[in-house]
C-alpha positions as MATLAB code, in Angstrom:
seq = 'MDKLDSSTIKGLTIFLALNLAACVTPALIKSDKWNICNSSEQTDSIKAQTCHYFGRHTPYQRKRVSKQYASSSVSINTSPLTASTALIDATLEKQAFGNLKLSKGDKLNIGILNGEEFSSDVEVNADGYIYLPYLAAIKAQGLSFSQLKLNIEKQLIHEQLMLSGTIRISVLPLRWAPIEITVSGAVFEPGLHLINHKSDTELKDDANSHTGDQASERSIPAALRASGGISPDADLENIIVTRGTNKMSLDLSGVINGNPVPQLTLMANDHIHVPQKDIFNDELARPSQITAPGIRVFISNLTQPASSNSQSAVDTDATRFPYGTRLLTGAIGGNCVGGAQSTNASRYILLITKNPMTKQVDVIERSIDSLIAQSWQPQMNPILLPGDGIACYDSGVTNLREIARTITEIIVPATLLGVL';
ca = [
     -60.295 -217.210   53.423;
     -59.643 -220.843   54.039;
     -61.422 -222.492   56.847;
     -59.209 -223.671   59.686;
     -58.861 -227.468   60.113;
     -60.068 -229.196   63.507;
     -56.468 -229.627   64.807;
     -55.867 -225.762   64.678;
     -59.070 -225.296   66.633;
     -57.994 -227.900   68.996;
     -54.556 -226.175   69.514;
     -56.138 -222.725   69.871;
     -58.427 -224.100   72.457;
     -55.515 -225.662   74.600;
     -53.468 -222.628   74.297;
     -56.251 -220.332   75.668;
     -57.010 -222.925   78.453;
     -53.323 -223.081   79.414;
     -53.012 -219.434   79.455;
     -56.117 -218.393   81.100;
     -56.259 -221.333   83.703;
     -52.791 -219.963   85.321;
     -54.393 -216.413   85.957;
     -55.843 -217.176   89.414;
     -53.378 -214.320   90.943;
     -51.455 -211.856   89.263;
     -48.046 -213.340   87.804;
     -45.015 -212.370   89.879;
     -41.546 -211.896   88.597;
     -39.668 -214.863   90.042;
     -36.405 -213.178   91.016;
     -34.362 -213.423   94.058;
     -35.731 -210.300   95.445;
     -39.205 -212.099   95.751;
     -37.797 -215.504   96.731;
     -35.777 -213.995   99.738;
     -39.335 -213.473  101.457;
     -39.587 -217.186  101.639;
     -35.801 -218.155  101.998;
     -34.778 -219.812  105.341;
     -31.303 -218.844  104.788;
     -31.672 -215.125  105.300;
     -32.018 -213.307  108.494;
     -35.050 -211.616  109.645;
     -33.197 -208.154  109.361;
     -32.600 -208.721  105.592;
     -35.997 -210.109  104.739;
     -37.717 -207.047  106.533;
     -35.546 -204.572  104.447;
     -35.992 -206.274  100.932;
     -39.358 -208.146  101.109;
     -42.526 -206.516  100.232;
     -44.624 -209.418   98.851;
     -45.603 -212.156  101.288;
     -46.731 -215.528   99.822;
     -50.092 -217.245  100.820;
     -48.066 -219.229  103.650;
     -45.660 -216.486  104.522;
     -46.354 -214.963  108.127;
     -46.607 -211.228  107.828;
     -45.823 -208.976  110.936;
     -45.528 -205.154  110.942;
     -42.358 -204.417  112.784;
     -39.219 -202.464  112.699;
     -36.226 -204.826  112.930;
     -33.075 -202.483  112.957;
     -32.532 -199.120  114.301;
     -30.563 -198.324  110.963;
     -33.538 -199.284  108.781;
     -36.052 -197.544  110.957;
     -34.056 -194.368  110.790;
     -33.982 -194.393  106.944;
     -37.703 -194.797  106.618;
     -38.630 -191.846  108.687;
     -38.070 -188.417  107.011;
     -38.879 -186.200  109.987;
     -37.041 -185.510  113.310;
     -38.918 -187.833  115.803;
     -36.758 -186.972  118.827;
     -38.804 -185.585  121.660;
     -36.106 -183.307  123.040;
     -33.846 -180.946  121.483;
     -30.840 -178.892  122.746;
     -32.975 -175.683  123.087;
     -35.837 -177.249  125.173;
     -36.126 -179.679  128.030;
     -38.777 -181.162  130.035;
     -39.913 -178.830  132.843;
     -40.093 -180.013  136.463;
     -43.360 -179.969  138.484;
     -42.766 -176.414  140.040;
     -42.719 -175.024  136.533;
     -45.492 -176.940  135.187;
     -48.406 -174.907  136.331;
     -46.763 -171.571  135.207;
     -45.963 -172.934  131.759;
     -49.164 -175.109  131.025;
     -51.555 -174.290  133.943;
     -52.764 -171.034  132.947;
     -54.741 -170.788  129.885;
     -53.495 -167.883  127.392;
     -55.296 -165.924  124.794;
     -55.277 -166.821  121.031;
     -56.245 -165.027  117.970;
     -60.027 -165.255  117.470;
     -60.943 -165.604  121.099;
     -64.018 -163.415  122.028;
     -64.224 -161.659  125.557;
     -66.358 -159.495  127.563;
     -64.415 -156.658  129.051;
     -66.140 -154.984  131.987;
     -64.734 -151.880  133.758;
     -66.425 -150.798  136.949;
     -67.560 -147.157  136.892;
     -66.113 -147.149  133.530;
     -68.952 -148.464  131.108;
     -67.839 -146.207  128.367;
     -64.620 -148.322  127.953;
     -66.437 -151.663  128.456;
     -67.005 -153.725  125.536;
     -67.210 -157.360  123.822;
     -63.985 -157.782  122.037;
     -62.246 -160.244  119.741;
     -58.383 -160.804  119.676;
     -57.604 -159.788  116.017;
     -55.068 -161.272  113.626;
     -52.497 -159.036  114.850;
     -52.986 -160.452  118.531;
     -54.603 -157.084  119.847;
     -57.978 -156.174  121.186;
     -59.589 -152.616  120.836;
     -61.662 -150.796  123.568;
     -63.478 -147.485  123.168;
     -61.176 -144.464  123.676;
     -58.172 -146.628  124.269;
     -55.292 -147.528  121.981;
     -54.767 -151.233  120.827;
     -53.906 -153.562  123.518;
     -51.783 -156.577  123.322;
     -53.839 -159.739  124.263;
     -52.415 -162.777  122.314;
     -50.255 -165.149  124.443;
     -51.372 -163.337  127.639;
     -53.433 -164.846  130.844;
     -56.454 -163.008  132.016;
     -54.513 -161.513  134.661;
     -51.609 -160.242  132.417;
     -54.525 -158.757  129.966;
     -56.150 -156.900  133.219;
     -52.866 -155.355  134.013;
     -52.365 -154.159  130.407;
     -55.795 -152.497  130.391;
     -55.100 -150.941  133.698;
     -51.959 -149.381  132.448;
     -53.773 -147.948  129.356;
     -56.364 -146.268  131.483;
     -53.757 -144.715  133.892;
     -51.449 -143.525  130.989;
     -54.400 -141.858  129.302;
     -55.371 -140.257  132.658;
     -58.888 -141.728  132.312;
     -59.098 -143.319  135.635;
     -56.968 -143.056  138.875;
     -54.660 -145.806  140.150;
     -56.277 -147.857  142.954;
     -59.843 -147.297  141.834;
     -59.837 -149.650  138.717;
     -61.824 -152.790  138.750;
     -61.621 -154.994  135.604;
     -63.573 -157.918  134.547;
     -62.326 -160.276  131.790;
     -64.922 -162.994  130.901;
     -64.318 -165.386  128.147;
     -67.289 -165.627  125.619;
     -66.023 -168.193  123.064;
     -62.632 -169.822  122.394;
     -61.357 -169.709  118.788;
     -60.236 -172.466  116.830;
     -56.518 -172.992  117.156;
     -53.817 -174.483  114.884;
     -51.551 -177.042  116.408;
     -49.039 -179.639  114.829;
     -48.687 -183.325  115.463;
     -45.763 -185.655  114.486;
     -44.611 -189.316  115.198;
     -46.870 -192.367  115.356;
     -50.084 -190.820  113.850;
     -51.644 -191.551  110.551;
     -51.744 -187.914  109.327;
     -49.012 -185.944  110.835;
     -48.920 -182.143  110.206;
     -50.670 -178.929  110.974;
     -54.336 -179.193  112.148;
     -57.218 -176.886  113.276;
     -59.158 -178.174  116.283;
     -61.928 -176.608  118.270;
     -63.730 -175.465  115.137;
     -67.456 -175.279  115.493;
     -70.163 -175.681  113.039;
     -72.596 -172.690  112.034;
     -75.346 -174.595  113.760;
     -73.251 -174.996  117.034;
     -72.545 -171.203  116.876;
     -76.093 -170.307  116.261;
     -77.310 -172.479  119.279;
     -74.819 -170.784  121.542;
     -75.670 -167.422  120.551;
     -73.518 -165.838  123.104;
     -76.296 -165.920  125.813;
     -73.874 -166.716  128.591;
     -70.170 -166.282  129.453;
     -67.875 -169.002  129.512;
     -66.844 -171.595  127.081;
     -65.822 -175.282  127.763;
     -63.577 -175.505  124.808;
     -63.627 -179.264  124.829;
     -62.112 -179.678  121.503;
     -58.800 -177.903  122.739;
     -57.727 -181.084  123.969;
     -54.836 -183.749  123.214;
     -57.415 -186.455  122.252;
     -59.227 -183.987  119.974;
     -55.769 -183.118  118.342;
     -54.718 -186.727  117.910;
     -58.270 -187.488  116.205;
     -57.623 -184.499  113.801;
     -54.426 -186.352  112.855;
     -55.953 -189.531  111.925;
     -55.627 -191.098  115.314;
     -52.472 -192.794  116.721;
     -50.967 -195.868  114.785;
     -50.407 -199.080  116.454;
     -46.689 -198.621  117.148;
     -47.486 -195.440  119.294;
     -45.814 -195.212  122.677;
     -48.571 -193.597  124.702;
     -46.700 -193.439  127.991;
     -44.364 -190.719  126.759;
     -46.357 -188.376  124.765;
     -44.601 -184.904  124.345;
     -46.486 -181.574  124.378;
     -44.261 -178.522  123.532;
     -45.364 -175.026  124.159;
     -42.741 -172.346  123.385;
     -39.433 -173.652  124.927;
     -40.984 -175.969  127.462;
     -41.920 -179.505  127.034;
     -44.102 -181.836  129.086;
     -44.446 -185.623  129.180;
     -48.013 -187.140  129.536;
     -49.148 -190.633  130.051;
     -52.270 -191.340  127.739;
     -52.387 -195.015  128.054;
     -55.420 -194.600  130.200;
     -57.541 -193.742  127.197;
     -57.080 -197.469  126.266;
     -56.667 -199.388  129.798;
     -58.979 -197.160  131.748;
     -56.513 -195.649  134.080;
     -56.592 -191.928  135.028;
     -55.931 -189.770  132.102;
     -54.249 -186.322  132.743;
     -56.148 -183.321  131.323;
     -54.368 -180.245  129.333;
     -56.116 -177.613  127.452;
     -54.062 -176.825  124.352;
     -53.011 -173.289  122.943;
     -52.474 -172.140  119.574;
     -49.109 -173.293  118.172;
     -48.634 -176.120  120.583;
     -46.840 -179.139  119.259;
     -47.591 -182.786  120.118;
     -45.088 -185.776  119.401;
     -46.111 -189.280  119.767;
     -43.091 -191.535  120.049;
     -42.886 -194.727  118.072;
     -41.962 -198.170  119.355;
     -40.347 -200.898  117.438;
     -43.316 -203.168  117.691;
     -46.988 -203.104  116.179;
     -49.356 -203.452  119.103;
     -52.633 -204.937  117.978;
     -54.294 -203.814  121.086;
     -54.058 -200.194  119.977;
     -56.217 -201.163  116.978;
     -59.557 -200.330  118.188;
     -62.032 -197.309  118.239;
     -61.210 -194.898  121.045;
     -61.017 -191.242  121.738;
     -57.425 -191.294  120.054;
     -57.548 -193.718  117.503;
     -59.716 -193.739  114.115;
     -63.303 -194.735  114.936;
     -63.323 -196.489  111.622;
     -61.369 -197.097  108.492;
     -62.151 -197.044  104.694;
     -60.557 -199.566  102.520;
     -60.865 -200.088   98.778;
     -62.219 -203.631   97.591;
     -62.344 -205.252   94.153;
     -63.810 -208.745   93.509;
     -64.914 -208.303   89.768;
     -64.411 -211.418   87.473;
     -64.404 -209.074   84.469;
     -65.035 -205.484   83.915;
     -68.782 -204.737   84.291;
     -70.750 -202.758   81.834;
     -72.664 -200.966   84.776;
     -70.866 -200.380   88.042;
     -74.306 -199.847   89.865;
     -74.861 -203.572   89.278;
     -71.563 -204.968   90.034;
     -69.521 -202.604   92.474;
     -68.975 -203.466   96.014;
     -71.432 -201.551   98.157;
     -70.234 -198.341   99.851;
     -71.029 -199.700  103.467;
     -69.064 -202.925  102.693;
     -65.847 -200.858  102.396;
     -66.147 -199.120  105.761;
     -65.137 -201.111  109.009;
     -64.600 -200.644  112.723;
     -60.899 -199.876  113.326;
     -59.325 -203.027  114.322;
     -61.052 -205.399  111.446;
     -58.840 -208.014  110.254;
     -58.464 -209.365  106.556;
     -60.841 -212.271  106.836;
     -63.755 -209.731  107.832;
     -62.665 -207.504  105.036;
     -62.843 -210.460  102.570;
     -66.445 -211.354  103.802;
     -67.370 -207.653  103.250;
     -66.138 -207.750   99.889;
     -68.145 -210.774   99.028;
     -65.122 -212.779   98.466;
     -66.134 -215.740  100.850;
     -68.993 -218.136  100.650;
     -71.111 -219.472   97.712;
     -70.910 -222.840   96.171;
     -68.072 -224.721   97.856;
     -67.088 -226.745   94.874;
     -66.519 -223.665   92.646;
     -65.528 -220.864   94.917;
     -63.873 -222.328   97.973;
     -60.259 -222.102   96.231;
     -60.329 -218.257   95.863;
     -57.260 -216.103   96.719;
     -57.042 -212.681   98.016;
     -54.425 -209.796   97.926;
     -54.017 -207.233  100.743;
     -52.187 -204.107   99.747;
     -51.154 -202.063  102.778;
     -48.799 -199.320  103.911;
     -46.662 -200.449  106.826;
     -46.547 -197.733  109.458;
     -43.359 -199.016  110.808;
     -41.403 -198.901  107.596;
     -43.477 -196.422  105.613;
     -43.090 -199.145  102.825;
     -46.141 -200.790  100.647;
     -46.415 -204.456  101.414;
     -48.407 -206.954   99.383;
     -49.791 -210.097  101.434;
     -51.419 -213.122   99.345;
     -53.738 -215.442  101.106;
     -55.945 -218.214  100.018;
     -59.420 -218.025  101.280;
     -59.185 -221.716  102.675;
     -56.095 -221.161  104.604;
     -57.266 -217.668  105.693;
     -60.284 -219.130  107.400;
     -58.521 -221.983  108.870;
     -55.903 -219.637  110.449;
     -57.764 -216.792  111.274;
     -56.944 -216.713  114.883;
     -53.169 -216.214  114.021;
     -52.494 -212.570  113.823;
     -49.644 -213.027  111.173;
     -51.715 -214.937  108.842;
     -54.957 -212.790  109.221;
     -53.344 -209.049  109.732;
     -55.302 -206.006  110.728;
     -56.697 -203.684  108.239;
     -55.359 -200.002  108.235;
     -56.982 -196.867  106.813;
     -56.446 -196.706  102.997;
     -55.817 -200.466  102.502;
     -56.532 -202.433   99.311;
     -58.180 -205.611   99.058;
     -58.354 -207.618   95.645;
     -60.169 -210.965   95.326;
     -59.435 -213.481   92.620;
     -61.553 -216.225   91.641;
     -61.124 -220.058   91.977;
     -59.740 -222.458   89.127;
     -63.276 -223.794   88.394;
     -64.362 -220.081   87.783;
     -61.309 -219.651   85.469;
     -62.298 -222.599   83.404;
     -65.841 -221.437   83.151;
     -64.454 -218.094   81.793;
     -62.089 -219.997   79.359;
     -65.100 -221.794   77.849;
     -67.022 -218.687   77.676;
     -64.105 -216.865   75.833;
     -63.614 -219.829   73.372;
     -67.279 -219.762   72.648;
     -67.311 -216.026   72.103;
     -64.473 -216.395   69.580;
     -65.526 -219.643   67.773;
     -69.330 -219.207   67.488;
     -69.044 -215.782   65.790;
     -66.203 -216.923   63.546;
     -68.402 -220.070   62.575;
     -71.250 -217.818   61.580;
     -69.068 -215.529   59.568;
     -67.747 -218.645   57.599;
     -64.239 -218.285   58.827;
     -64.129 -221.788   60.447;
];
C-alpha cells in the first residue's frame, strides 16, 4: 500500500479539526421552527406554541399563553364542577363531610351490653359487610357509627334475640384501613392512589392493644404527596373535594404561607381536584407537606464513553436535590462547573424538561459563564422539576485536546503499521 504524502496528512488533520471543534453542543437543524424562538417579529403566543428549544440567550418561562393552547394540552376534564354535582352550602357540609364513614378493611370492636355472645372484633369485608356471631351479614360500608348501630339493633330484634329498648351497642374503631382516592389537576402524578397504608413494622408495634386510630394519612396533604405533590401552577385556594354527589372547596394556601389550614378526613373513593393557573409560581417549588420533598434528575457530563461506569458516572447523591433547586445548582452537582478557568470556563449545558403548563418537552441551552452571571434571573436559571435531564458539554479547549488525541490515535498506529 502506498504511503500517504504530507499534504494528505495535513488535509486529514485540518478536516478532523474543523469537524470536531464545532461539536460543543448538539447540532441543530436551522429551520424556521428553531429560529422563531429568537425572532422578535413573532408574538409571545406564537412562540409558546411552536418553540421548544431555547438558545443560550433566550429567556425561558413556563407559562400558558392562550386558553386555546391550554385546553389542547390537557387530556382530562379539569372543570371542578359538573352538572350533576355542586358545591354544598355550610348547613350540609357537616352532614356530607363531617361524619366519618366506614370503608372496606376497617377493623372494629362491636360490644353489646348483656349480649357478649354477639360481641366480636370484626373487619368490613370486600363486599362491605361485617359478621357477628349468630347474626346474618350486616351492611357496614359507607355507614357512620350511629347508622351501623341501628343496623345491628334491627338484626337483634328481627331475629328475636333481644328486646327493643334494652339494647346497648358499642362500636369502637381498632384500625382504619388504607383507602383508594383519585387526584387530578395540577399534580405531578394524577390518578388512583392508595393512602393510609401502614408498614408491617407499624402494624406490629400497634398490635391492637387499644381502641381508636388516628388515621393521620387519610388527609388531603397525604393524598397530594401520594400524587407526586402539587405542581407550581396549582391554585391552592380552590381545591375541590368530591364525595358522592357533593363537592366542597378548600383553601390549602396555609400550608405554604402559614395561615390556618382546614382539616378533612378522607374516605374511600373521594376525589381531589387541584385547579391550574396560567402562571408558574416559583414560590410553590419548595419542600412542604403538599409538594415533593426532593427531586431526581438525570445528569451526564462525560466527554467520551467510559470503560467503567463506577469510575466515571455521576454520583447517585449528586442527582438528588431539594425541590426548588435551580439549573446552576444542578450543574454544580453534575460537576460541570469549576476546574481550570482557561480550559473549562466556556462549557455549555442543556436542560431537558417537561413543562407542566403545556405538557410539552422543552430544551434550554445555557453557557456556564452566562448562567453564573445571570443566576439571579429566574428566566435564565430555571427551577428543576422531577425527572429533568441535564447534559454538560465541554469547552472549545477540551475539544481541541480531544482532536489532538484522536489524530494521534489514528496516525501513530498507522505509522507503526507502515501505512504512512
